[in-house]
C-alpha angles and dihedrals in degrees: 000000000000124000114199128190140173086246136017127194107228129206091275091054090251120141113239119196120230097002131145140208121222116212127194116180109314094340143081108239101177143009125186147085111348092233089069094062123072143132098062137079108288123203110199111209090190122203095012144112110242109204144149116292116260130266123219102197099183131036143118107234095186094057093068089108087069095064109141094354101100108022113192112266131160122337124003090242090055091051091048090052088057093041098051097064089052091052093046092048093051112101097180109181120199094274094050093046089050093050093048095047093043091052093050093047091049093049090050093048094048090050091057102267118132102164125051135183106209132188116210133190090197109039098177094054098038097046091048088050093049093046090054093060105091100196112036143112119287110264134209101202114205112198109221121232123194115180118162136122113330088006092057092109091059093075100090100045092042092048091049092052092046093054096046116104114210118228120257095022103151111188088005122117131172141228141167126256118195093195105228144318089265095052102037121059118224094254091051092045090054089050091053091050092049094050090049092051092047093050093036091239127148123243127223118196133178100229139174088358098146142013087243088063090057091055092045095055093040100043108008089236142098139066094324092056088046088054092051092048092050090048091055091243104110124092133169094256094068106117124228110225093203095216143075119292094251091051090048090054090048094050090051094052094246099128125085144109090292092055121101116196116204120216106344092187096159115048130160122205089258089053091053091050091052094048094046091048094050091046091227118158129234130216117205121201102196101186094046089046091054093044090063094047098240120168116258111307116248092235091126091053091047093053090045086059091052093249113154107242124191136178134249137174098217113213130322086250089075104019132057097226149006092241115125088186089061091046088054093048092048092049093050090053093046097041109033088162091073120091109253091218090055089051091054089050091052090055094047127019093015091060093043091054092046095052094043125208111344098168100326125020092220107081123127097038139081110229139121109283095024121122110269097246103144140161132190121211125200108226126197115241101007092192089076095052108106136132097333111049096211092144090064088066096049112048109352122144129200112252105165142014128194124186117192093336095312121109110239098171113033122225111291107208 
C-alpha cells in the first residue's frame, strides 16, 4: 500500500514535497517521490507531513494513577515527600496495574508514540501487564533499583527482578535503572553497571536532576538527606562520594553508549565533557523541567558536544499528558533558539537510538526495511513548509497513526 502526503520527512530530517511511503506488511519498502510509486492502492493523506512515529524515551507508566494528585511545587525533595505517601498507600493489585498501564499505553499510542522507555518499580507486574496489551507501542522496560542505607539489602532481589525478561513479551525489551545518585550507593551503582554489562542491557539513571542532588553527592547534606532521614532510609554507613553526580556515575562505571541519563538539568562543563566522552545519551523532559522551575536546560550545550538527546514526558505525576507532540510544541515555544529540525530528531531517531533495539533497531526513521510506524500531522499553511519544518511545532494536529503497518488512528480530515 502507498501512503502519499504533501510532505514527507526523510532520513536526514528534511521535508520533501509530494513524496510517498510504500508499506508491505509491517515494513517500509520504499520512500521517495510519489511519481515513482504506482500500481497499488494509494491513500492520499493530503496537506500533511508524513513522518516517523514519535518516541517517548522516559516515562513511568505505572504512575498514571497519580495524575493531578501531587503537582510539582518547590524543591524536588519537597515533592518527593508528598509523592512517597501516595506510593506507599497504593495497593495496586494485578488488575489495577493492568488498567493503569493499559490506559497509559493507549494514550501514548493515540498521540502518535510507538516506542517508549519505561521505568518500573515492580518489573514482574508491570512487564506482565505490558505484554498482555496486544496493540501497543514497543516498550523498553527499565527495572528500578533503590539501594541505600536501610534499603541496602534490597540490591540483589531488585537487580534480579530488573534483569529478568518475562515470557511472551513481543516488542518488549528490558533494562536496569539504578534510580539516582541519591538513592543508590556507589557500590550498588557499580553492581548495577556490572550486571548490565554482563547481560548486555542498557541502564537508565535519573541524574543531575536538581541542585540539591549536587549538594548531596558532594557533601552528604541538604534537603535530599533530610528526605531520606524522614523516610527512615538514612543510616550512618551511607558513603559521601565527594563529587558531582556525573563524576560519581563515571567513577562507578555506569556511563557508556548504553546509558540513558534522565533529566541532566544541572551540568558543568566538566560534566558535559564526561558525558560526551562516554557517549551516554540524555533524555530531556521539557514540561516536567518547567514545572519544577529549573533554569534553562543545557540541551543546546549537550547537542553542541554531539551528545544524543531525546525527549520524554516523565510520569503523569509531573506532566499533564503522555503526548510527545505536545512536549515538542511546548519546547519550541519555550526555546525558540533551538533548531526545529533538531527537535524533530530528538522526538524520533534520537529516542530510538537512545533506547536501542526493542524488537527492531530501526524505529524513528523512514527508510526501506524500517518498521512501518508512521504518523501524519496536519500543518497550517502548507505553502510555507520548506526545509525547516517550524510549522510542525506551532500548530500541527495529529491526523493519522500507523503501528507496524496497521492503521491505529484513521485519517482525520
